[in-house]
C-alpha positions as CSV (number, residue, x, y, z in Angstrom):
1,X,47.8,29.8,-2.1
2,X,46.7,31.3,-5.4
3,X,43.7,30.0,-7.3
4,X,45.8,28.1,-9.8
5,X,48.2,26.4,-7.3
6,X,45.9,23.7,-6.0
7,X,45.5,20.6,-8.1
8,X,43.8,17.9,-6.1
9,X,43.6,14.3,-7.3
10,X,39.8,14.3,-6.8
11,X,38.1,17.5,-7.7
12,X,36.5,18.9,-4.6
13,X,33.4,19.8,-6.6
14,X,32.3,16.1,-6.3
15,X,32.1,16.6,-2.5
16,X,29.8,19.5,-3.2
17,X,27.6,17.2,-5.3
18,X,27.5,14.7,-2.4
19,X,26.4,17.4,0.1
20,X,23.8,18.8,-2.3
21,X,22.5,15.3,-3.0
22,X,22.2,14.6,0.7
23,X,20.0,17.7,1.1
24,X,17.7,16.5,-1.7
25,X,17.7,13.0,-0.1
26,X,16.4,14.4,3.2
27,X,14.0,16.8,1.6
28,X,12.5,14.2,-0.8
29,X,12.6,11.3,1.6
30,X,11.2,12.9,4.8
31,X,8.7,15.3,3.1
32,X,7.6,14.5,-0.4
33,X,7.9,10.7,-0.5
34,X,6.6,10.3,3.1
35,X,3.7,12.8,2.9
36,X,1.1,10.0,2.4
37,X,2.2,8.4,5.7
38,X,1.7,11.7,7.5
39,X,-1.7,12.4,6.1
40,X,-2.9,8.9,7.2
41,X,-1.5,9.4,10.7
42,X,-3.1,12.9,11.0
43,X,-6.5,11.5,9.9
44,X,-6.4,8.8,12.6
45,X,-5.3,11.3,15.4
46,X,-7.4,14.3,14.6
47,X,-10.4,12.7,12.9
48,X,-10.7,15.6,10.4
49,X,-12.1,15.3,6.9
50,X,-9.5,14.4,4.3
51,X,-10.0,17.7,2.5
52,X,-8.7,19.4,5.7
53,X,-5.9,16.9,6.2
54,X,-4.7,17.5,2.6
55,X,-4.4,21.2,3.2
56,X,-0.9,20.4,4.5
57,X,0.2,20.1,0.9
58,X,-1.5,23.4,0.1
59,X,0.3,25.0,3.0
60,X,3.6,23.6,1.7
61,X,3.0,24.6,-1.9
62,X,1.8,28.1,-1.2
63,X,4.5,29.0,1.3
64,X,7.3,27.4,-0.8
65,X,6.3,29.4,-3.9
66,X,5.9,32.7,-1.9
67,X,9.3,32.3,-0.3
68,X,11.0,31.0,-3.4
69,X,12.0,34.3,-5.1
70,X,13.4,35.6,-1.8
71,X,15.3,32.4,-1.2
72,X,16.7,32.6,-4.8
73,X,18.1,36.1,-4.1
74,X,19.7,35.0,-0.8
75,X,21.2,31.9,-2.5
76,X,22.9,34.1,-5.1
77,X,24.1,36.7,-2.6
78,X,25.0,34.9,0.6
79,X,26.8,31.7,1.6
80,X,25.0,28.6,0.3
81,X,26.8,26.6,2.9
82,X,25.2,28.7,5.7
83,X,21.8,28.9,4.0
84,X,21.7,25.1,3.6
85,X,22.6,24.7,7.3
86,X,19.8,27.1,8.2
87,X,17.5,25.0,6.0
88,X,18.6,21.8,7.7
89,X,17.9,23.3,11.1
90,X,14.5,24.4,9.9
91,X,13.7,20.9,8.6
92,X,14.9,19.2,11.7
93,X,13.0,21.6,14.0
94,X,9.9,21.4,11.9
95,X,9.7,17.6,12.1
96,X,10.3,17.7,15.9
97,X,7.8,20.5,16.5
98,X,5.3,18.6,14.3
99,X,5.7,15.6,16.5
100,X,4.2,17.6,19.4
101,X,1.1,18.8,17.4
102,X,-2.0,18.9,19.4
103,X,-4.4,20.3,16.8
104,X,-4.7,20.3,13.0
105,X,-4.1,24.1,13.1
106,X,-0.7,23.4,14.7
107,X,0.1,20.9,11.8
108,X,-0.9,23.5,9.2
109,X,1.3,26.1,10.9
110,X,4.4,23.9,10.8
111,X,3.8,22.9,7.2
112,X,3.4,26.6,6.3
113,X,6.6,27.8,8.1
114,X,9.5,25.6,9.1
115,X,8.9,22.8,6.6
116,X,8.8,25.0,3.5
117,X,11.9,26.9,4.7
118,X,13.7,23.6,5.0
119,X,12.5,22.4,1.6
120,X,13.7,25.5,-0.1
121,X,17.1,25.8,1.5
122,X,18.3,22.2,1.3
123,X,16.6,21.3,-2.0
124,X,17.2,21.6,-5.7
125,X,17.6,25.4,-6.0
126,X,20.6,25.9,-3.6
127,X,22.1,22.6,-4.8
128,X,21.9,23.7,-8.5
129,X,23.3,27.2,-7.6
130,X,26.4,25.9,-5.8
131,X,27.1,23.1,-8.3
132,X,26.9,25.5,-11.2
133,X,29.7,27.5,-9.6
134,X,31.9,24.4,-9.3
135,X,31.2,22.8,-12.7
136,X,31.2,23.8,-16.3
137,X,32.4,20.9,-18.5
138,X,30.5,18.3,-16.4
139,X,27.8,20.5,-15.0
140,X,24.9,18.3,-16.3
141,X,26.4,15.1,-14.8
142,X,26.9,16.8,-11.5
143,X,23.4,18.2,-11.4
144,X,22.0,14.8,-12.4
145,X,23.9,12.9,-9.7
146,X,22.8,15.4,-7.1
147,X,19.2,15.0,-8.2
148,X,19.4,11.2,-7.6
149,X,19.4,12.1,-3.9
150,X,15.7,12.6,-4.0
151,X,15.2,9.1,-5.5
152,X,17.5,7.6,-2.9
153,X,15.4,9.3,-0.2
154,X,12.3,7.8,-1.8
155,X,13.8,4.3,-1.5
156,X,15.1,4.7,2.1
157,X,13.0,7.1,4.1
158,X,9.4,5.9,3.6
159,X,10.2,2.2,4.6
160,X,12.1,3.6,7.6
161,X,9.3,5.9,8.6
162,X,6.7,3.1,8.1
163,X,8.7,0.8,10.3
164,X,9.0,3.4,13.1
165,X,5.2,4.2,12.8
166,X,4.4,0.5,13.4
167,X,7.1,-0.2,16.0
168,X,6.6,3.0,18.0
169,X,4.3,5.8,16.9
170,X,4.2,8.6,14.4
171,X,5.3,11.2,17.0
172,X,8.5,9.2,17.9
173,X,9.1,8.6,14.2
174,X,9.1,12.4,13.5
175,X,11.5,13.1,16.4
176,X,13.9,10.5,15.0
177,X,13.5,12.0,11.5
178,X,14.3,15.5,12.9
179,X,17.4,14.1,14.7
180,X,18.6,12.5,11.4
181,X,18.4,15.9,9.8
182,X,20.6,17.4,12.5
183,X,23.0,14.4,12.2
184,X,23.8,15.6,8.6
185,X,24.9,19.1,9.8
186,X,28.6,18.1,9.8
187,X,28.2,16.9,6.2
188,X,27.1,20.4,5.1
189,X,29.6,22.1,7.3
190,X,32.7,20.2,6.2
191,X,31.8,19.5,2.5
192,X,30.0,22.6,1.3
193,X,32.0,25.5,-0.1
194,X,30.5,28.4,-2.1
195,X,33.1,28.6,-4.8
196,X,36.3,26.9,-6.0
197,X,38.2,30.0,-5.0
198,X,37.4,29.2,-1.4
199,X,39.8,26.3,-1.7
200,X,42.3,28.1,-3.8
201,X,41.1,26.5,-7.1
202,X,40.5,28.3,-10.4
203,X,37.6,26.0,-11.3
204,X,36.8,22.6,-12.8
205,X,39.8,21.0,-14.5
206,X,39.5,21.0,-18.2
207,X,36.8,23.6,-18.4
208,X,37.2,26.5,-20.7
209,X,37.3,29.0,-17.8
210,X,40.0,27.0,-16.1
211,X,42.1,26.5,-19.2
212,X,42.0,30.3,-19.8
213,X,43.0,31.0,-16.2
214,X,39.6,32.7,-15.6
215,X,37.1,32.1,-12.8
216,X,33.8,30.5,-13.4
217,X,31.3,33.0,-15.0
218,X,29.4,33.7,-11.9
219,X,30.1,37.3,-11.2
220,X,27.3,38.7,-13.3
221,X,24.0,38.6,-11.5
222,X,20.7,39.2,-13.3
223,X,18.1,41.2,-11.3
224,X,14.6,39.9,-11.2
225,X,13.1,42.7,-13.4
226,X,15.8,41.8,-16.0
227,X,14.9,38.1,-15.8
228,X,11.2,38.9,-16.3
229,X,12.1,40.9,-19.5
230,X,14.2,38.1,-20.9
231,X,12.7,35.9,-23.6
232,X,14.9,32.8,-22.8
233,X,13.6,33.0,-19.1
234,X,10.0,32.7,-20.2
235,X,10.8,29.9,-22.7
236,X,12.6,28.0,-19.9
237,X,9.6,28.5,-17.6
238,X,7.2,27.2,-20.3
239,X,9.5,24.2,-21.1
240,X,10.1,23.2,-17.5
241,X,6.6,24.0,-16.3
242,X,5.0,21.9,-19.1
243,X,7.2,18.9,-18.3
244,X,6.6,19.2,-14.6
245,X,2.9,19.3,-15.3
246,X,3.2,16.0,-17.1
247,X,5.2,14.3,-14.4
248,X,3.2,15.6,-11.4
249,X,-0.1,15.0,-13.1
250,X,0.8,11.4,-14.0
251,X,2.1,10.6,-10.6
252,X,-1.2,11.8,-9.1
253,X,-3.4,10.0,-11.6
254,X,-1.6,6.8,-12.6
255,X,-3.0,4.9,-9.6
256,X,-6.5,6.0,-10.6
257,X,-6.0,4.9,-14.2
258,X,-4.7,1.5,-12.9
259,X,-7.8,1.3,-10.7
260,X,-10.0,1.8,-13.7
261,X,-8.3,-1.1,-15.4
262,X,-9.0,-3.4,-12.4
263,X,-5.4,-3.3,-11.0
264,X,-5.1,-4.0,-7.2
265,X,-3.4,-1.6,-4.8
266,X,-0.3,-3.8,-4.2
267,X,0.2,-4.1,-8.0
268,X,-0.2,-0.3,-8.3
269,X,2.5,0.2,-5.7
270,X,4.9,-1.7,-7.9
271,X,4.3,0.8,-10.7
272,X,5.5,3.7,-8.4
273,X,8.5,1.7,-7.3
274,X,9.4,1.2,-11.0
275,X,9.0,4.9,-11.6
276,X,11.2,5.8,-8.7
277,X,13.9,3.3,-9.8
278,X,13.8,4.4,-13.4
279,X,13.8,8.1,-12.4
280,X,17.1,7.4,-10.5
281,X,18.6,6.1,-13.8
282,X,17.0,8.9,-15.8
283,X,18.5,11.7,-13.6
284,X,22.1,10.4,-14.0
285,X,21.6,9.6,-17.7
286,X,20.1,13.0,-18.4
287,X,23.0,14.7,-16.7
288,X,25.6,12.7,-18.6
289,X,23.9,13.4,-22.0
290,X,23.5,17.1,-21.4
291,X,27.3,17.5,-21.2
292,X,27.7,15.6,-24.4
293,X,24.7,16.4,-26.6
294,X,23.8,19.8,-25.1
295,X,20.8,20.8,-23.1
296,X,18.5,21.2,-26.1
297,X,19.0,17.7,-27.5
298,X,18.8,16.1,-24.1
299,X,15.5,18.0,-23.6
300,X,14.2,16.6,-26.8
301,X,15.0,13.1,-25.5
302,X,13.2,13.7,-22.3
303,X,10.2,14.9,-24.2
304,X,10.4,11.8,-26.3
305,X,10.6,9.4,-23.3
306,X,7.6,11.1,-21.7
307,X,5.6,11.1,-24.9
308,X,6.5,7.4,-25.6
309,X,5.4,6.5,-22.1
310,X,2.1,8.2,-22.6
311,X,1.6,6.5,-25.9
312,X,2.2,3.1,-24.4
313,X,-0.4,3.8,-21.7
314,X,-2.8,5.0,-24.4
315,X,-2.4,2.0,-26.7
316,X,-1.7,-0.8,-24.2
317,X,-4.3,-0.6,-21.5
318,X,-3.5,-3.6,-19.4
319,X,-1.1,-4.3,-16.5
320,X,1.9,-5.2,-18.8
321,X,1.2,-1.9,-20.5
322,X,1.2,0.0,-17.2
323,X,4.5,-1.6,-16.3
324,X,6.1,-0.7,-19.7
325,X,4.6,2.8,-19.5
326,X,5.9,3.3,-15.9
327,X,9.4,2.3,-16.9
328,X,9.6,4.7,-19.9
329,X,7.8,7.5,-18.0
330,X,10.2,7.0,-15.1
331,X,13.3,7.6,-17.2
332,X,11.8,10.7,-18.7
333,X,10.6,11.9,-15.3
334,X,14.1,11.6,-13.9
335,X,15.5,13.9,-16.5
336,X,13.1,16.8,-15.9
337,X,14.7,18.3,-12.7
338,X,18.3,18.2,-14.1
339,X,17.0,19.8,-17.3
340,X,15.2,22.5,-15.3
341,X,18.2,23.3,-13.1
342,X,20.7,23.2,-16.0
343,X,19.1,25.8,-18.3
344,X,19.5,29.0,-16.1
345,X,23.2,28.4,-15.6
346,X,23.8,28.1,-19.3
347,X,21.7,31.2,-20.1
348,X,22.2,33.6,-17.3
349,X,25.4,32.4,-15.6
350,X,26.1,30.5,-12.4
351,X,25.6,33.7,-10.4
352,X,22.0,34.0,-11.3
353,X,20.8,30.4,-10.9
354,X,19.2,31.0,-7.5
355,X,17.2,34.0,-8.7
356,X,16.1,32.3,-12.0
357,X,14.9,29.1,-10.4
358,X,13.4,31.0,-7.4
359,X,11.3,33.2,-9.7
360,X,10.3,30.3,-11.9
361,X,8.8,28.4,-9.0
362,X,5.7,30.6,-8.4
363,X,5.3,31.2,-12.2
364,X,4.9,27.4,-12.6
365,X,1.8,27.4,-10.3
366,X,-0.8,28.0,-13.0
367,X,0.6,25.1,-15.0
368,X,1.5,22.6,-12.3
369,X,-1.3,23.2,-9.8
370,X,-4.1,22.7,-12.3
371,X,-2.5,19.6,-14.0
372,X,-3.7,16.8,-11.7
373,X,-7.2,18.3,-11.1
374,X,-7.7,18.9,-14.8
375,X,-6.7,15.3,-15.6
376,X,-9.2,14.1,-13.0
377,X,-11.9,16.3,-14.5
378,X,-11.3,14.9,-18.0
379,X,-11.4,11.4,-16.6
380,X,-14.7,12.1,-14.8
381,X,-16.4,13.7,-17.8
382,X,-15.2,11.3,-20.5
383,X,-15.0,8.1,-18.5
384,X,-11.4,7.3,-19.4
385,X,-7.8,8.7,-19.4
386,X,-7.4,8.8,-23.1
387,X,-8.0,12.5,-23.3
388,X,-5.5,13.0,-20.4
389,X,-2.8,11.2,-22.4
390,X,-3.4,13.5,-25.4
391,X,-3.3,16.6,-23.2
392,X,0.0,15.6,-21.6
393,X,1.4,14.7,-25.1
394,X,0.5,18.3,-26.0
395,X,2.5,19.5,-23.0
396,X,5.5,17.6,-24.2
397,X,5.1,19.1,-27.7
398,X,4.9,22.6,-26.1
399,X,8.1,22.0,-24.1
400,X,9.9,20.8,-27.3
401,X,8.7,24.0,-29.1
402,X,10.0,26.2,-26.3
403,X,13.3,24.3,-26.4
404,X,13.6,24.9,-30.1
405,X,12.8,28.6,-29.8
406,X,15.6,29.0,-27.2
407,X,18.0,28.1,-30.1
408,X,21.7,28.4,-29.7
409,X,21.4,29.6,-26.1
410,X,21.1,26.0,-24.9
411,X,21.9,23.9,-28.0
412,X,25.6,23.4,-27.6
413,X,27.3,20.9,-25.2
414,X,29.6,21.9,-22.4
415,X,32.6,20.5,-24.2
C-alpha cells in the first residue's frame, strides 16, 4: 500500500492521542497527584523528618532533568512506541519495587531511577513528539486533548490510592498501581505508531503537507548545539519557564495563602479540585484555540487568564475570591503544557520536538525550582502574598514579551 492509498473514516492519529493521554494519566495520577499520599505513608513507616521524606521530590526532579536531554534525543531517533513501553515497564516496576522498600534510602533510590525513567518516557515529551508527527492542522487540539490525561489521572488515581491505603495498606496499593501500569501495555502496543507512513498514510487529512502529497515535515532534526544557538529556542524556554513558575508556585502556595485568610483544610481542598477541573477544560480549550488563533495569540490568552486570576486573588482576599481566582487560574494553568509542547514543533519541525523539550527541561530549573521557595520567602518577610502576586504577574508579562519577540514564527494558525 502506498502512503496515499489509505483513507480511513477515523484518522488513526486520534488513537495516538488516546495512547499518549493514557501515559500522561498514569504518570500524573500515580506520581504527581498522589505524591502527598506517599510522603505521609513514608513518614509513618520510617519516622524520618519531613525534610528527608520530601527528598523524594528532589530525587525525581534532579534525575528527570538530568535524563531529559538524553530521552529527547532517543525520542527523536528511535521508536516512540518502544520507548513508551519501556517507560511503562519502568513505572510499573518502580511502583512494585517501592512497595518493598525497607529503608528511606531504598525509597530515594527508586525515586531517582525507575520512577523518573517512567515519568520521562510516558509523559508529555514523547506524547508531544509522536502527536506532532501525526497532526499539523489540528495539532494544538490533539496536544491539548492528550494533556487532559494528567487531569483525568488527578481525578481518578488519588481517590483510588486513598481507598486502597485505608482498606489494605500502602504497600499493597503500590503493587496494584504497578499492575495497573502493566495492564496498559496492550494500549501502547496496539495503538501507538511512530508515523502515518507506518500505516500507509501520507498524513493528517486536510493539512498542507497531505494536500501537497508530501510527508509531515519531520525529517529535519536539529542537533542540541544548533538549538542552543537558536534565538527562538531561548525565547520559548523563557516563555514556558515563566508560566510554569507561576503555575507551580501558586499550586504550592495557594493553600498557605488560604490558611492566612483563615480558610479550613477541607475548604482549601475544594480550591485544588476546582483548579484540576478547570485545568482539564483549559487544556482542551487552549489546544482548540491554538489551531484557530495561532500559538502566539493563544499564549497571550493564557497569560491573560493567569494574570487575571492573580489580580482576583490580590483584590478579593476572601474565600469567594479564592474560589474565583482558582477557577480563572485553573483555566490558564491548563493551557501552559499544550502551549509549551506546541511551540517546538512549529519552530523546529516535528522531528526535533523530543530534543527541544528535553533540553528545555533542565534549563527551566533556575526558574521553576526557585519559584515556590521565593514566594514563601516573600510571604515570610512581608507578612502577606501581595508581593507574590505582583512577582507572578511580572512572570506573565515576561512570557508575553517572549511570545511577542518570537514574532511570525508562532503567530500564524495551523489553518
